[in-house]
C-alpha positions, 0 to 999 in steps of 0.5 A: 224601194219603190218601182216606178212605171210610166203607166198610171197617174199613180206613178206619175205622181211617184216618179215626180216626188222621186225627181223633185221630193221638195218641190212645193207643188200645190199651195191653198190659200186658207185665208183667200189672200195671203196665208199659204198652206202648202203640200211638196211632192215628197209629202204627198207621195208619203200622205198618198201612200198611207191613205193607199195602204189603209184602204187596202187593210181594209179590203178596199183595194178597187172599191168605190169611195166617196171623197168628201172634202172642203177645199185644200189640199187634204182632198189632193191626198185622198184622191191620189190615195185612192188612186194608190189603192186601185179604189175608185175615188168619187169627189162629192160635194161635202156636207155642211150641217149648217146648210143640210138642205144645200148640200145633203140632196146632192151628196145623197143623189151621188151616194145613191146612184153610186153605192161606195163602200167607204167615206174619205174625209177630214176628222172635223167634217167627220164629226160634224155630218156623221151625227146627222147621217149616220141613219142615212139608207145611202151611207149606212153601214160603209166606213168613214175614214180620215186623211188628216190624221193619217198614220204617216208609218203606213206609207213605208207598208205600201205596196203598189197593186196590179195596175195598168192603163185599164185600170180604173182611176175615179169616177166624176159625176156630171154637172146635171145641168140638162140632165140627171147627174151621172157617175163618168168612169175614168181610167188611168189611161184616160187621165194620162192621156187627156193630162198630155193632151192639155199639156201639148194644146196649152204648151204647160211648162215646168216651173210656171206657176197657175192659179186656180179658184174652181171647185174640186168637184167640178171637172175643170176644177179636179183635173187642174189640180191633178195636171200641176202634179203631172207636169210639176208647176207650183199651183195656188188654190183658193176657195170658190166662195172666197173668188165668188164673194170677191173677184179680185181675189183671183186677180191679186193671187195671179198678179202676187204669184207672177203666175202664167196660167190660169182660167174658168168658165165664162162667168168668172171673166164676166164677174171680174169686169162688173164686179171689181171696181176701178178702185180694187184695180189699182196695183194689179200687173197680169202681164205674167198672164200669158195663158187664160183659158175659157170654157165649160159653158159657152164662151161669149165673144163680148165678154172677153173683149170687155175683160180686155178693155178693163183689164188691158190696162193692167198688163192684160193681154188679149193674146192670153185668151184661150177659150176650149172645149171639153166634158166630163165624158171625154176626161175634160178637155177635147178641143183647145189651143194653140196659146199666145194667138187669142180668140178667133171668131166667126162673123155668121149670117144669124138667119141661116144659122138658125137653119143650121147652115154657116154663112159668112155675114156680110159685113154691113149685115147683123151678125151672130158672132161664134168663138172657136174653142180651138183645134182638134188634137192631132191624136184625136178626131172630131166629126160634125154629125147629122144627129138624126140619119148618123151621117157627116155633114159638111164644114158648112153645116151645124150638126152633133160634135162626135169625139174619138180619144184616148181620153173618152171615158171608160162609160157611165157608172151603171147604165150600160144601155146608156153607154153604148148609146153615148160612147160606143157609135159607128159613124156611116160609111166610116170604114176605121172602125172607130167607135164615137162619143156623141156629146150632145153638143152642137157646132161646126169645123173651120179651117181645121178649128171647133165651134160650138152653138149649144146643145142639142137638149137646149135647142128650141124650135119654135115656127120652124126657127132654131133658138139656143136657149142660152143666147135667149138667157143672155139676152134677157139678162142684158135688158134690165139691170135688175135681172141677175147675171146667170139668174135666166132660165129659158125651155120650151113648154107645151100650150095647147098643141104649140111649143111655146118658150117660158123663160124665168128671170131672177131679179136683185131688189136692190136694183128695182125701182119701185111696186111698178118696176116688175112689169117694167121688167117683163116689158123689158125682157120681151122688147129686146128678145124680140129685138135681138133673137127676133121671137116673141116671149109669151111666158115670162115670169120673174123670181127672188134672186137665188131661186133657181136650181143650179150646179155646184159649179154655177150652171144653171139646171134646166130640166130642174128648173122646168119640172119647178115651175110646171109642177107650180113649186116656185115662188113667182113675183108679181108682174110675171105673165 
């Protein structure tokens, strides 16, 4: 008989399996729309224990194991199975033999950094990938094990390793949007704490259905799956490619399953507005959607308002929107909720905000609208700190966001100095002995709500004024219909002794209007950025769609783009200057 405790995520899942063995907790849409493959707690428990026993037999308890899976339920079995063995699962982008140039570099980067002892995958992926990867240094000589053909008799032989809240559970890699991807080590205590934060902040109820399309290699996608297992509500999964190719599939799944919860990064809502025409909206009923979380990148007021305008007639309520904030370093979520109130905006003086001051804008004056990312949980502390003096700032100043919470990760894999500098920092004058995580993000607190203004690494200082790269990029996207949404990047370059801003914009050739259109696109970008952001861009360059480096979740890899630009590797189109 299994002995169930509540210390670890393994115990939570096995406990749920004992209570509701036949509950179909996960369904994966094989055809992206209707045909589904379902996994109940009983089958998950049996398959995960079998995987755990296989790893234990191979002496891989406590070892680091790469999880290389396409979207689907096998990944969930593998991640839970590594936990059953006391191993550390590391989700990674699956290698695609048809696209080696796209999938091999991130896989090798993670493998080189993590130095795993084994790979867990599917039979089909092993057969396709192993001939090409067998001699790759980072993966040579390690075991390649499969979970889709696992011998289920092993489940009865499984024994629970000596695990508690301090035991390591998994290692998730950061996106690499503003630096080199780093492995963030999570304990079972981190997982359990953050899942409870999500449950209480989102007020999720057992039995309320949800839909998720996010990549399982992305922290929001991974922990969205784990949250369904933690709470015990049915979750419908779909391929992220299915959503990106036809965004209406996401909303159709919510409508069809009468789901109450779903969400994603801000760009997902923007994509729905732009890519779902009026005729595809007919028949949608989004009235059951009570919680639409929005996070993982800057949350935009204009995006949410356009979404409400487009899908309000189909039952979507503005009150469903729940902006939130977090990072891989705090497992997933740091602030968010409460649900049912709708987004909260701060309308601020843009000139004062450039100086790092929080000043309400006059009713008839130009304003910068900043979105609240929710309330701070009761069992956590968020402080706003001057990143230079390390002194806490008052509520009317912008500073670096520092976080103390049980969700704060163990640290970075193999980076003890960086771990000490980021995860265990005291606040000057704080006598509680707490050690905080330096998030690298900037923001302010107001009426118990956290407002995020940008990242320190993306703050551009030009002529003594502060500009956030994502604001310049957003404005450039709106300057001309040929500019690809999400296809702009801005960064600082040194020209002589002066700091300048370079902006690269991907353009869609289908929306250009002739040979002379390139120069008009550049002019439009410069003009709108000057009007709205009060900065003259001297270096604007146009590229073909798909030229800029991005993370698996679709974020621009700013440092990689800057390096490619400075080295002359990016093929510029005529018209950039």
